[in-house]
C-alpha positions as a Markdown table, in Angstrom:
| # | Residue | x | y | z |
|---|---|---|---|---|
| 1 | Unk | 31.7 | -3.8 | 5.8 |
| 2 | Unk | 28.6 | -3.9 | 2.8 |
| 3 | Unk | 25.1 | -5.7 | 1.9 |
| 4 | Unk | 25.3 | -7.2 | -0.6 |
| 5 | Unk | 21.5 | -6.6 | -2.6 |
| 6 | Unk | 19.7 | -10.6 | -3.1 |
| 7 | Unk | 18.0 | -11.1 | -6.7 |
| 8 | Unk | 15.6 | -13.6 | -4.1 |
| 9 | Unk | 14.6 | -10.9 | -2.1 |
| 10 | Unk | 14.3 | -8.2 | -4.5 |
| 11 | Unk | 16.8 | -6.0 | -3.4 |
| 12 | Unk | 17.9 | -2.6 | -4.8 |
| 13 | Unk | 19.5 | -0.4 | -3.2 |
| 14 | Unk | 18.8 | 2.9 | -3.1 |
| 15 | Unk | 22.3 | 4.9 | -2.9 |
| 16 | Unk | 21.4 | 8.2 | -3.5 |
| 17 | Unk | 21.4 | 10.6 | -0.3 |
| 18 | Unk | 18.8 | 13.2 | -1.5 |
| 19 | Unk | 16.1 | 11.1 | -2.3 |
| 20 | Unk | 16.9 | 9.6 | 0.4 |
| 21 | Unk | 16.1 | 12.6 | 3.0 |
| 22 | Unk | 13.3 | 13.7 | 0.6 |
| 23 | Unk | 11.6 | 9.9 | 1.4 |
| 24 | Unk | 11.8 | 10.6 | 4.8 |
| 25 | Unk | 10.0 | 14.4 | 4.3 |
| 26 | Unk | 6.7 | 12.4 | 3.0 |
| 27 | Unk | 5.5 | 11.9 | 5.8 |
| 28 | Unk | 3.8 | 14.6 | 8.3 |
| 29 | Unk | 3.9 | 13.3 | 10.9 |
| 30 | Unk | 0.1 | 14.0 | 11.9 |
| 31 | Unk | -1.8 | 11.2 | 14.1 |
| 32 | Unk | 1.1 | 9.1 | 15.3 |
| 33 | Unk | 4.7 | 9.9 | 17.1 |
| 34 | Unk | 5.8 | 6.2 | 15.5 |
| 35 | Unk | 6.7 | 4.6 | 12.3 |
| 36 | Unk | 7.9 | 1.2 | 10.7 |
| 37 | Unk | 10.4 | 1.4 | 7.6 |
| 38 | Unk | 10.2 | -1.5 | 5.5 |
| 39 | Unk | 13.3 | -3.1 | 3.8 |
| 40 | Unk | 15.8 | -0.5 | 5.3 |
| 41 | Unk | 18.8 | -2.5 | 4.0 |
| 42 | Unk | 21.8 | -0.4 | 4.7 |
| 43 | Unk | 19.5 | 2.4 | 6.4 |
| 44 | Unk | 20.2 | 5.1 | 3.7 |
| 45 | Unk | 16.5 | 5.9 | 4.7 |
| 46 | Unk | 16.7 | 5.4 | 8.3 |
| 47 | Unk | 19.2 | 7.5 | 9.0 |
| 48 | Unk | 16.9 | 10.4 | 7.8 |
| 49 | Unk | 14.0 | 9.2 | 9.6 |
| 50 | Unk | 15.9 | 8.5 | 12.3 |
| 51 | Unk | 16.2 | 12.4 | 12.3 |
| 52 | Unk | 12.1 | 12.8 | 12.7 |
| 53 | Unk | 10.7 | 13.7 | 16.2 |
| 54 | Unk | 9.4 | 10.2 | 16.0 |
| 55 | Unk | 10.0 | 6.7 | 17.2 |
| 56 | Unk | 11.3 | 4.9 | 14.1 |
| 57 | Unk | 11.2 | 0.9 | 13.7 |
| 58 | Unk | 12.5 | -1.3 | 11.2 |
| 59 | Unk | 11.5 | -4.8 | 9.5 |
| 60 | Unk | 13.4 | -6.6 | 7.7 |
| 61 | Unk | 14.0 | -10.5 | 6.6 |
| 62 | Unk | 17.7 | -10.4 | 5.3 |
| 63 | Unk | 20.4 | -11.4 | 8.0 |
| 64 | Unk | 22.9 | -9.5 | 6.8 |
| 65 | Unk | 21.1 | -6.2 | 6.3 |
| 66 | Unk | 20.8 | -6.9 | 10.7 |
| 67 | Unk | 23.5 | -7.7 | 11.7 |
| 68 | Unk | 24.7 | -4.2 | 9.0 |
| 69 | Unk | 22.0 | -2.4 | 10.6 |
| 70 | Unk | 23.0 | -3.8 | 14.2 |
| 71 | Unk | 26.6 | -2.9 | 14.2 |
| 72 | Unk | 25.9 | 0.7 | 11.8 |
| 73 | Unk | 22.3 | 2.1 | 13.8 |
| 74 | Unk | 23.0 | 1.6 | 17.6 |
| 75 | Unk | 20.1 | 3.9 | 18.4 |
| 76 | Unk | 17.9 | 1.3 | 16.9 |
| 77 | Unk | 19.6 | -0.6 | 19.3 |
| 78 | Unk | 16.3 | -3.0 | 20.5 |
| 79 | Unk | 14.3 | -1.6 | 17.5 |
| 80 | Unk | 15.5 | -4.0 | 14.7 |
| 81 | Unk | 12.5 | -6.5 | 13.9 |
| 82 | Unk | 13.8 | -9.2 | 12.3 |
| 83 | Unk | 10.5 | -10.9 | 10.0 |
| 84 | Unk | 8.8 | -10.9 | 7.6 |
| 85 | Unk | 6.7 | -8.1 | 6.9 |
| 86 | Unk | 3.5 | -9.9 | 5.7 |
| 87 | Unk | 3.4 | -12.9 | 8.1 |
| 88 | Unk | 4.4 | -10.7 | 10.9 |
| 89 | Unk | 1.8 | -9.7 | 13.1 |
| 90 | Unk | 2.1 | -5.7 | 13.3 |
| 91 | Unk | 0.1 | -6.8 | 17.4 |
| 92 | Unk | 2.8 | -7.8 | 18.7 |
| 93 | Unk | 5.4 | -4.3 | 18.9 |
| 94 | Unk | 2.3 | -2.2 | 18.5 |
| 95 | Unk | -0.4 | -3.6 | 20.4 |
| 96 | Unk | -3.4 | -0.8 | 19.1 |
| 97 | Unk | -1.0 | 2.1 | 18.9 |
| 98 | Unk | -0.9 | 4.1 | 15.7 |
| 99 | Unk | 2.0 | 3.6 | 13.9 |
| 100 | Unk | 2.9 | 5.5 | 10.1 |
| 101 | Unk | 4.6 | 3.0 | 7.4 |
| 102 | Unk | 7.6 | 3.9 | 5.1 |
| 103 | Unk | 10.1 | 2.5 | 2.9 |
| 104 | Unk | 11.7 | 1.8 | -0.8 |
| 105 | Unk | 9.6 | -1.4 | -1.0 |
| 106 | Unk | 11.0 | -4.8 | -3.2 |
| 107 | Unk | 9.3 | -4.6 | -5.7 |
| 108 | Unk | 8.1 | -8.1 | -6.5 |
| 109 | Unk | 5.8 | -7.8 | -2.8 |
| 110 | Unk | 4.8 | -4.2 | -3.1 |
| 111 | Unk | 1.5 | -5.2 | -3.8 |
| 112 | Unk | 1.0 | -7.3 | -1.3 |
| 113 | Unk | 2.3 | -4.6 | 1.3 |
| 114 | Unk | -0.3 | -3.0 | 0.4 |
| 115 | Unk | -3.4 | -5.1 | 1.3 |
| 116 | Unk | -1.1 | -5.8 | 4.6 |
| 117 | Unk | -1.6 | -2.1 | 5.5 |
| 118 | Unk | -5.5 | -2.6 | 4.5 |
| 119 | Unk | -5.7 | -4.7 | 6.7 |
| 120 | Unk | -4.4 | -3.2 | 9.1 |
| 121 | Unk | -5.8 | 0.6 | 8.9 |
| 122 | Unk | -7.1 | 1.1 | 11.3 |
| 123 | Unk | -3.6 | 1.8 | 12.7 |
| 124 | Unk | -2.4 | 4.0 | 9.9 |
| 125 | Unk | -3.3 | 6.6 | 9.5 |
| 126 | Unk | 0.1 | 7.5 | 6.9 |
| 127 | Unk | 1.8 | 5.6 | 4.3 |
| 128 | Unk | 4.6 | 6.6 | 2.2 |
| 129 | Unk | 7.1 | 4.8 | -0.5 |
| 130 | Unk | 8.5 | 3.8 | -3.3 |
| 131 | Unk | 7.3 | 1.7 | -6.0 |
| 132 | Unk | 7.6 | 0.5 | -9.9 |
| 133 | Unk | 7.2 | 3.6 | -11.0 |
| 134 | Unk | 3.6 | 2.0 | -12.8 |
| 135 | Unk | 2.3 | 0.0 | -9.8 |
| 136 | Unk | 2.7 | 3.4 | -7.6 |
| 137 | Unk | 1.3 | 5.2 | -10.6 |
| 138 | Unk | -2.3 | 2.0 | -10.1 |
| 139 | Unk | -3.1 | 2.8 | -6.7 |
| 140 | Unk | -3.7 | 6.8 | -7.4 |
| 141 | Unk | -5.0 | 5.8 | -10.9 |
| 142 | Unk | -8.7 | 7.8 | -11.0 |
| 143 | Unk | -11.6 | 6.3 | -12.7 |
| 144 | Unk | -11.7 | 6.1 | -16.9 |
| 145 | Unk | -8.2 | 4.5 | -17.1 |
| 146 | Unk | -6.7 | 1.2 | -18.4 |
| 147 | Unk | -4.2 | 1.3 | -15.4 |
| 148 | Unk | -7.7 | 2.2 | -12.7 |
| 149 | Unk | -8.8 | -1.7 | -11.2 |
| 150 | Unk | -8.6 | -3.4 | -7.6 |
| 151 | Unk | -5.8 | -2.1 | -6.1 |
| 152 | Unk | -7.1 | 2.1 | -7.5 |
| 153 | Unk | -10.1 | 1.6 | -5.9 |
| 154 | Unk | -9.1 | -0.4 | -2.7 |
| 155 | Unk | -6.5 | 2.0 | -1.6 |
| 156 | Unk | -8.5 | 5.3 | -2.6 |
| 157 | Unk | -11.9 | 4.0 | -0.8 |
| 158 | Unk | -9.5 | 4.7 | 2.7 |
| 159 | Unk | -6.9 | 7.0 | 1.9 |
| 160 | Unk | -6.5 | 9.9 | -0.5 |
| 161 | Unk | -3.8 | 8.5 | -2.6 |
| 162 | Unk | -0.7 | 11.3 | -4.1 |
| 163 | Unk | 2.1 | 10.8 | -7.0 |
| 164 | Unk | 4.6 | 12.7 | -5.3 |
| 165 | Unk | 7.9 | 12.0 | -8.2 |
| 166 | Unk | 9.9 | 9.6 | -9.9 |
| 167 | Unk | 13.4 | 8.2 | -9.0 |
| 168 | Unk | 15.3 | 7.1 | -12.3 |
| 169 | Unk | 17.1 | 3.4 | -12.2 |
| 170 | Unk | 20.5 | 5.0 | -11.9 |
| 171 | Unk | 20.2 | 5.6 | -8.4 |
| 172 | Unk | 19.9 | 1.9 | -7.3 |
| 173 | Unk | 22.4 | -1.4 | -6.5 |
| 174 | Unk | 22.3 | -2.6 | -8.8 |
| 175 | Unk | 20.0 | -0.6 | -11.3 |
| 176 | Unk | 16.6 | -2.1 | -12.1 |
| 177 | Unk | 14.1 | -1.9 | -15.3 |
| 178 | Unk | 12.4 | 0.2 | -15.0 |
| 179 | Unk | 11.3 | 3.7 | -12.8 |
| 180 | Unk | 10.5 | 4.2 | -9.4 |
| 181 | Unk | 7.2 | 6.3 | -7.5 |
| 182 | Unk | 7.0 | 7.1 | -4.7 |
| 183 | Unk | 3.5 | 8.5 | -3.1 |
| 184 | Unk | 2.0 | 9.1 | 0.1 |
| 185 | Unk | -1.4 | 7.8 | 1.4 |
| 186 | Unk | -3.1 | 9.1 | 3.7 |
| 187 | Unk | -6.0 | 8.0 | 5.2 |
| 188 | Unk | -9.5 | 9.8 | 4.8 |
| 189 | Unk | -11.1 | 11.2 | 8.6 |
| 190 | Unk | -14.0 | 9.1 | 7.7 |
| 191 | Unk | -13.1 | 5.7 | 6.4 |
| 192 | Unk | -15.4 | 3.3 | 7.5 |
| 193 | Unk | -17.8 | 2.3 | 5.0 |
| 194 | Unk | -21.2 | 2.6 | 5.0 |
| 195 | Unk | -21.0 | -1.2 | 4.2 |
| 196 | Unk | -19.5 | -4.8 | 4.9 |
| 197 | Unk | -15.9 | -4.7 | 3.9 |
| 198 | Unk | -15.9 | -8.2 | 3.5 |
| 199 | Unk | -18.5 | -7.7 | 1.0 |
| 200 | Unk | -17.1 | -4.7 | -0.8 |
| 201 | Unk | -13.4 | -6.3 | -1.5 |
| 202 | Unk | -15.2 | -8.9 | -3.3 |
| 203 | Unk | -17.5 | -7.0 | -5.9 |
| 204 | Unk | -14.3 | -4.7 | -6.7 |
| 205 | Unk | -12.0 | -8.0 | -7.2 |
| 206 | Unk | -14.7 | -9.9 | -8.9 |
| 207 | Unk | -15.3 | -6.8 | -11.3 |
| 208 | Unk | -12.0 | -6.3 | -12.7 |
| 209 | Unk | -11.5 | -9.9 | -12.8 |
| 210 | Unk | -13.3 | -9.7 | -15.7 |
| 211 | Unk | -12.5 | -6.0 | -16.4 |
| 212 | Unk | -13.8 | -6.2 | -20.1 |
| 213 | Unk | -17.6 | -7.6 | -19.6 |
| 214 | Unk | -20.2 | -5.9 | -18.1 |
| 215 | Unk | -20.7 | -5.8 | -14.0 |
| 216 | Unk | -24.2 | -7.8 | -15.0 |
| 217 | Unk | -21.4 | -10.3 | -16.3 |
| 218 | Unk | -18.9 | -10.4 | -13.9 |
| 219 | Unk | -21.2 | -9.8 | -10.6 |
| 220 | Unk | -23.8 | -13.2 | -12.2 |
| 221 | Unk | -22.5 | -14.8 | -8.9 |
| 222 | Unk | -24.0 | -13.1 | -6.3 |
| 223 | Unk | -27.8 | -13.8 | -7.0 |
| 224 | Unk | -28.6 | -10.6 | -7.6 |
| 225 | Unk | -32.4 | -9.6 | -8.2 |
| 226 | Unk | -34.1 | -9.0 | -11.7 |
| 227 | Unk | -34.8 | -5.4 | -10.1 |
| 228 | Unk | -31.6 | -4.6 | -9.0 |
| 229 | Unk | -29.8 | -5.9 | -12.4 |
| 230 | Unk | -31.9 | -3.2 | -14.0 |
| 231 | Unk | -29.9 | -0.3 | -12.8 |
| 232 | Unk | -28.0 | 1.6 | -15.4 |
| 233 | Unk | -25.1 | 0.4 | -13.0 |
| 234 | Unk | -25.2 | -3.0 | -14.3 |
| 235 | Unk | -24.2 | -2.1 | -18.3 |
| 236 | Unk | -20.8 | -0.7 | -17.3 |
| 237 | Unk | -17.3 | -1.9 | -17.1 |
| 238 | Unk | -15.4 | -1.5 | -13.7 |
| 239 | Unk | -13.0 | 1.1 | -14.7 |
| 240 | Unk | -15.9 | 3.3 | -15.2 |
| 241 | Unk | -17.1 | 3.5 | -11.8 |
| 242 | Unk | -15.5 | 6.5 | -9.3 |
| 243 | Unk | -14.6 | 4.3 | -6.1 |
| 244 | Unk | -17.4 | 6.0 | -4.3 |
| 245 | Unk | -19.6 | 4.3 | -7.1 |
| 246 | Unk | -18.5 | 1.4 | -6.2 |
| 247 | Unk | -19.1 | 1.3 | -2.5 |
| 248 | Unk | -22.8 | 2.5 | -3.0 |
| 249 | Unk | -23.2 | -0.6 | -5.6 |
| 250 | Unk | -22.0 | -2.4 | -2.7 |
| 251 | Unk | -24.7 | -0.9 | -0.4 |
| 252 | Unk | -27.2 | -1.8 | -3.1 |
| 253 | Unk | -26.4 | -5.8 | -3.3 |
| 254 | Unk | -25.5 | -5.6 | 0.4 |
| 255 | Unk | -29.0 | -4.5 | 0.7 |
| 256 | Unk | -30.7 | -6.5 | -1.9 |
| 257 | Unk | -29.5 | -9.9 | -0.5 |
| 258 | Unk | -30.8 | -9.2 | 2.6 |
| 259 | Unk | -34.1 | -9.0 | 1.0 |
| 260 | Unk | -34.8 | -11.9 | -0.9 |
């Protein structure tokens, strides 16, 4: 019995054992003793996670994959969650306990998985897995590059991002049309922002949604004082600002709007 990859779920099953082991080894197991694997499919990565000194849970939307896992990974028993990860409330399984996330993420929802991570960052000290290569690179990118964007800034505000290695299409069934990349995110020691998280997310998104414009134009909607807009930072484009500069900018905007 094997599971047929389903196009509508973006499934590309990894069939190289050495790469699966390498991905499992990216986790450090510091600050948590529980893992959630997203989209295990037929368990090529799960097998190596079960060897680790942690409790492994898996979340899988595909009923055929769930049946396969139940038949072949008896040690998972009641730790298979048959749900859509994007809609799932993690507290149902983990309450307020810390856990790490790992997986070979379906390309079609990989960015949404990252946003889900950010929403739950207080519980997730570590996150690693496989993305489309250019998405993985974008998440880890630094300012000054065209690929630096919303995901880069939001993730790196809370996590240290490392691009680890590239995976060719040939090790998947079916092979995707692009290379894949594995990254690791480790939550920062101090990941609380000195400004409103909500405002920070809003400023970053507004800036990059009009990335060719200067901040003076893209942030017009915030009704900022002339005094603040005179700051030289407003003459820059978003990709010129480091993550720290975005945090300082948001702090200044928050202060400015309070003083109206």
